C-alpha positions, -999 to 999 in steps of 0.1 A, spaced: 60 -547 -334 75 -518 -315 83 -522 -279 69 -490 -264 75 -480 -228 40 -466 -225 10 -489 -221 -28 -483 -220 -39 -449 -208 -57 -451 -174 -85 -427 -165 -81 -406 -133 -96 -374 -119 -79 -346 -138 -62 -314 -127 -61 -288 -155 -27 -276 -165 -19 -254 -194 16 -255 -211 33 -248 -244 53 -275 -262 80 -270 -288 66 -279 -322 91 -308 -325 80 -323 -293 43 -321 -304 52 -338 -337 69 -366 -317 39 -370 -294 16 -372 -325 39 -399 -340 41 -418 -307 3 -417 -304 -1 -431 -339 23 -459 -332 7 -467 -298 -27 -468 -315 -15 -491 -342 1 -514 -317 -32 -516 -297 -52 -521 -329 -70 -488 -325 -71 -454 -341 -43 -430 -330 -45 -420 -293 -49 -384 -284 -13 -372 -281 -21 -348 -253 -33 -378 -232 2 -393 -235 18 -366 -215 6 -377 -180 16 -414 -183 49 -404 -198 56 -381 -169 45 -407 -144 68 -433 -160 97 -408 -160 92 -400 -124 87 -436 -114 120 -445 -130 140 -416 -115 159 -432 -85 171 -398 -73 135 -385 -71 123 -417 -53 151 -415 -28 145 -378 -21 108 -385 -16 115 -414 7 138 -392 27 111 -366 31 129 -339 11 96 -329 -5 62 -326 11 32 -326 -13 5 -301 -9 -24 -325 -15 
């Protein structure tokens, strides 16, 4: 069994964003989705749905970002 960093995908109110990915990154997302689905005992997850939790996990583990945010170096526009 693979030890993946990404767990189950949580539903949230979406904000639409359009972006282009390099083909190699898309292939990796498709492969990751297949492995994640197999680990969960389901069909392959939609690779596009992996982007948000991957970005969330990346930002949550970035200590420099967390420190800058705590120090008020960035104000959100929400």
